N, C-alpha and C positions, 0 to 999 in steps of 0.2 A: 656251699651249696644252698644248704637248705636257706639261708637268708635271701639268695637271689631268687629261690623259688618262691618265697613269701610275697618278695617285692612285685612278682610277675602277676602270682594272684591278685593282690592288691590293685596292680594296673589293669588287668583284665575285668575286676569287679566293680572298678570306676568308669571302663570303658563300657560296660555292660548296662551301669545305671543309667549315664547319661544317652547310650541308645536307646535304653527303655522308655525315659523322659522323651526322647525326640519321637519314639514310635507313638508315644501317647499323644502327640500334640494335638491331632485329631482324635476325638473323641465322638463313639457313638452311643445314644442313648437308647437302649434297648425297652425300658421302661415307659417309653414314649410311642411304643410300636402299637398302631392299631388300625383297623380296617376302616374304609370309606363306606359309608350307609349306601346303599343304591336301591333299597326298597322305594315301594308308592308313597309313604311320608315322607321320606326325606327329599325327595325329588333333585336328588343329585343322580346324573351320568356320568357314565365314565366312558372313555373311549374303548374300542374294541382290542383285545390284547391278542396279539399272534402266537402261534405254537412255536416251539422250539423244532431245531431239526431233525426230532426225533418224531414229529407232529404230537408232542405231549403239553399239556396245556399249562399256559404259564401264568404267572402274577405279576403285577407292578407294584413297584416300592419307590416311593417319592422320599428323597432325604432333603430335609431343607438344612441348610448349615447357616450357623451364626459366626459373623467376624470372616467371612470369605468372600472373595471376589469372585466374579464370573471366571475371569481366566484362572484362577485356583482352583476353581470347582471344575473346571473343564479337565484339567490335568490330573485327576483322580483315576486310579485304575481298581478293578474289583478282584479281588484274590479269593475263591474258593474253596473250602478246605475237604467238606466231605461231600459235595455233590457238585456236577457238572453239568452243564445245558445253556441253552441260548440265553446272552446276557448284553443288552444293549444299554449304553448310556450317553444321555443328551443333557444339556442345560435347556430347562422349559423355558423358565423366565429369569431375565437378568436382575431385578430389583428383587425377587425373591430367593436367589442362590439354590437353587433346587436341583439337583441330582436324581435324573428317573432312571430307574433297573426294571428290565424284564426280564425275568429269569423263570426258570422250570420250577413249576409249584411241587414241592415238596415237603415234607415233614423233617424239622430239626435241618436245616439250610443252614450252613455255618460260612462264613466269609468274613472278610475286612477288606478296607480299602488302603491303597498305598498313593501316597506323592512323592515326588522326585525331590520336593526342597522340605516337606514336613515329616516324611518317613510315614510308618503305619499307624493305622488307628487300632483300638481294641477289637477283638474279635466278637460278632453277635452270632447267635441261635435263633431263627426265626421260624415258626410254622405256616407255611404258603399254601392256600388252596387257589385251584384253577379258576383263572378268569376274575380275579379279585385285587383291589386295589388296596394299598396300605400307604400310612404316612408313619415316618419317623424324623425326629428331631439329631442334630449333630451340630459339633462346635469346633473351631480352631482355636485351641489353646496356648499358643503361643505366648511367650511374654518377654517383656523388655525392660530395662531401666531408663527411665525419664528424669529428665533435669527441669526442676520448676525453679523459675527466678522471680524474686518479688522486692521491693524497695523498703523493707526494714529488716534489721538484726534481729535473728532470735523469734521472728513471726513461726506459730505455729502451724503446719501444713498436715491436711486431712486429704484423704483419698476414699471416696466413696463412704464418706462418714468412719472411716477407720484412722486415727491416728499414725502420720509415718515421722513425724520428727521435726525439728526446726530450722530455718536459714541459719547458715553460715556469715564468717564475717566478708564473704564476696556477694552476698546475700542469694544464695543458691543451695538445692538441697536435690540430691540424685534418690530416687525410689527406685528399687529393682523389683523385678518379678510382677511387672503390671501386663495384664492382658490386652491383647489387639482389641478394640472397640472404643466406644463410649465411657465417660466417667466423670464423675461430679468431683470438683477440686474447691477446698476450702482453706482461706489463708485467715489467720487471725493473729491482732497484735492487740493485746489489752481490750478495749471495749470496740476496736475497729476491724472488720471483717469482711471480706469479698469473697463471692462464689462464681466460677465459671465452670462451664461444660466443655469437657475436651474431647479430641477423637485421636486415641492413639493408633498411630501407622508406622508402618516400616520408615516411612520416610519422613515420620513427624513424631518427634520424641522430645522437644524440647518445648515448653511453656512460660508464658509469664502470667501474673496474677499481682498485679500491682495494689496495695492497698491506697484508699480514699483520703490521703493524708499530704498535707501541705508540706514538702520538702524543700530544705533551706537553700536559696539561690545564692550565686557570687556574681557580681557585675563582672564580664569580659566585654572588652573592646579591640576593634580593628583599627589600624590607622592606616588608611588605604591611598595606594599611589597605582595609577591616576586616580583622582577625586571621585570619577564617576564609577568606580569598580563598584560591582553586587557581590555581596557575602550569602552563600547559602550553609546553613545549618543543617545536618541530614536532610539534603533536599529541600529545606524551605527557605524560600528567600527571605531575608532579614531588611530591616529598614536603615538606609544609608543617610547621613545628611550632607547638605551641598558641599560641606567643607573636607568630605570624605571620611568620616568619622561613622562607625558603626558601634553601636551600644548596646548592649543585649545583657541580659540575666538567665544564665542556666545554672540548674540544679548539678549536685556532685556526679560526677560520670565522665565517661569518654564519648566523644562527638565525632562526625568527621564533617569537614569545612572544604568549601570551595568558594575562592575569590575571582572572579572573571569579568570580563567585558568586550566588546566590541574592538577588533583592531590589535588586542594584546593576547599574549600567552596566559594560558589560566594556572591558577596555582591552588594545590590540593593538599590536604592531609589530614591527620587525627590529632584531634585537639581534648587534652584531659584536664578537666575541671574538678580542683580540691581547694579552690580558694579564687580569691578575685585574681585577673588575669588582664594583659594587655598584652598585642600583639601588632607588629608593624609590618606590612604586607606590601610590595615592591613587585608589579607586572613589567614583564618585560614586553616593549612592543614588537609587533609584527608589520611595523610600517616605516617608511621615512618620509620625511616633509622635505619634498623638493620644490624647485622654480623651474618649470621648461620656459624656455625663451626662444623668440623667432623673431623674424623682421617684420616692419609695420606690414599690415592689411593680411599677414600669412596667420590661416586657421590653425588650430594645433587640435586634434584627432587623436584621442587614446582608446584603443580596441574600437574604432570608428564611431565614438562618443565626442562631440565637440565639446572641448573643455574651456577654449576661451581663443582669443585672438593677440597675436602677438607674445602675450606672455599669460603663463598659470602658475599660481603658488597653489601647494595642496599636499594632502597626505595621500600616499599611493601603498596599499600591502605589499608586502613582500613576495616578489613573483617576476613573472617575464609579460612585458606588454608589446603592441603593435602601436608604432606610434607615427602618424602620418600629417605630413605639414602642405595644407593646400592654399591656392591664390588663384583667383580669375586669370586664365589667359597664361597659366602656368601650368608646368608638368608636376602631378603627386609628386613629394618624393618619401618613402618608407625607410624607416629604421626600426630598429629591435630594443626596448629599455629593459635593463634587468635590473630591478630595485631589491636592495640587501639592507644588512645593517651599516654596511659602509656608503648607501648613497645617501647624499646629503645636499643640499646647496643648491648652486645654480649648476643647469644642464642646458647647454647651447645645443639646437636641432638644425640640422641641414636645412637649407633653403631650397625650395623649387626651381627649376629653370624655365624661362620663357617659351612658350610655344612658337615655332616657326610657322608662316601662312602654309604651308604642306601639311605640318601635323594638325593644323586646325581643319583643313579639309580632310585629310583621313579619318579625323574622328566624327566629322559630320557624316561620312559617307557609312558609319556604322550602325547608324540609327534605322532600325526595323521594329514598326508596332502596330497596332491596331488601328483603325480611322475609321469614322462614319460620314456620309453626307446626306442631306436633306434637301432636295431642290424641287423648285416647283415655277411654272410660268404659264403663258397663253400660248394656246397649240392653233396655228392657221392651217387649214386644210387647203391644199392647192389644186393641180390640175388631177382629172379623174371624179372631182363632184365638184359641185357649186363650192366657191369658197366661203368657208364656215370659220367660226372661233371656237375652240374648246379649252378645255383645260388638263394640262399634264405636270404631273409630279413623280417622284422616284426619292426610294430610300435606299441608299449602299451602306452596307457595312462590310470592311475588309482589313488585309493588310498592307501595309506601306512600307516602302522606302524613301530614299530620298528623290529617286528619280520614276519610280512607278507605283502604283497602285491597283490591287486587285482584289475582288469582293462580289457579295451576292447582291441584285438589285431586285427589287419588288416597286413597281409602278403602277401608274394609274392614268390613262387619259379619257376623257369623257368628251362626247361631241353630241348632235341634237339627236343620233342613233341608237346608242349603247354605251354603257361603261365596258371598257378593256383593261384588263388588268395583266400587264407584261410582266414576266419572271425569269432572268435570265442571270448572266457575269457580267462584270461591268470592268474594264480595264482603261487605265489612265498612266499615260507618259509626260513625264514633266520634263522642260529643257532646262531650267534652272533652278538653284537652290535658294534664290533670294526672297526676297519678302512678297515681291509680285514674281508668280510662276505661271508661266504661259503653259498650257497642257493640250493634246489631241486625246478625245475617249471615243471607245467603241463599246456597245453593249450587243450581246448574244443571246435567245432564250425563244421563250412560246409565249403566245397569247393565251389569253383565259378571259372567254368570253360571261361577264357577272351574270346577265340575266338567263342566259340560256345554260349558265353551270357547263361550259363544255370547252375543251382547248378549241382554238380558232388561228391555227396557220403558227407562222415562225415570228418572232421578233426580233428586229436588227435598229440599231440606235448607233450613230456615226456624229461626231462634231468636234467641237473645241472650245475653248475658253482661257481663263486665266483666274488664277487664286489670290486673292488679298488680303494676306492674314487667314483669317478664318471665314472669309466668304468668298464665294466665286461667282463669275458671272459667264454664261455660256451660250451658244447657239447649237443646234442640233438637228439632223435630217431623219426622219422616220418613215419609211415606205411602209404602206398598210394596205392591203386588199386592193391593190391597182389605184392607190392613191397617195401622192406625195405630201407630207406632212413635215411643216417645219416649227420648231419650239425655240423659243428664248427664254432663258431660265435665269434665275437666281437662286444661290443655295449658301449654306451655312455648313460647317466643316464642326465636328465634335469628335470628343476624346483623342487618344494619340499623344502626339507632342510636336512642340514649334520645331520648325526647321530653320530657325535663324537664332 
């Protein structure tokens, strides 16, 4: 029974010790507590300090923390022991890690800080006067074990000028009880040494400090298939000869390698170098070499890209492709081609079927696109005025099919009186789909008097003509202001698509 009680007491003692150490991870330094001078000589002004809920004067205490982040400072809580009152806390500046407390001004104000991760701080007693500002220092004394790796066995390791031991056969040393924050690390072996600055954080406890010594290197070679493969060692591309041989020299240690090239599956792994080493690496292809065969004059398209006529030989990566075989005056034929490790050799493609006359006409009827015309010619003014000669021009832009055109027309006709600009819609109807295409046309719109800058009646034009490829010849009748006008015009077509 007594033995169980003794064991329980020892366990409670250990737990209490651990708890006490955790509570003291946050240290307040009351000896650094001092007021901020606000007299005329110092020239320091402080912000007004609010009173507490009982209208009592308050004081402000700024606590600056070392080795704590902003988020950690924001999680702190104030625990009063001997007095209560108004207490407000906030982080004033991120880079200063400052906690600002405003509390009732009293003598012998006792409090401590509590953090959900680091426990409780030590207790401090402060004498506070109303409307005064004070400053105090604090720190997070949380410790970790860090690992230092070097490139020499038995190298001496110093932390902040304090000897911590020597590296073992694995070139490492573990240093316990290291405070968070910045430290100076020194590694030396004989007359060679190196110093580095380290920053110990919760997520940063592994450090490397290699001495500037020339380590022994071993020849390592890779024999590659295919010969154009590329070798990466620890992410660095190595030089490879044209014959597929990569020769390098590496120090003793473990490396990650990757062998890769286009159209092949890569290989990677871990390479341990403790002497000369040679490796043969064969990559598996992810393509097949095939020959696509069609009949004479047949065009072979793969995924809408023209590969060749009648025959194509090359490499296709594994996957599914859309193959089209096309020939003039024939119906295109489509087929799906799946390339895998079993695909090789000659692949015969289906041939297209010849168009019938009905199919040719049907395809032509499907055309619909934009079209433009520019027409010009002499203008003859007949009855209603003395016969005179003028000039007529018209620009048409619109959409067309095989038998119909409709679009916007802007014209200009000019005689000895004044220039008139007609604006309206133009329509054409075609009788055939041959190279020589007779048509009738009609235009409707408004006339604009250029000199007077005003509208001048309605615009009407009717006539006919013939298209010969991209040119047309026509005759039009234009009634205007009691006058009968006739125009013979020559035009040119632009844009769109040929109809034959």
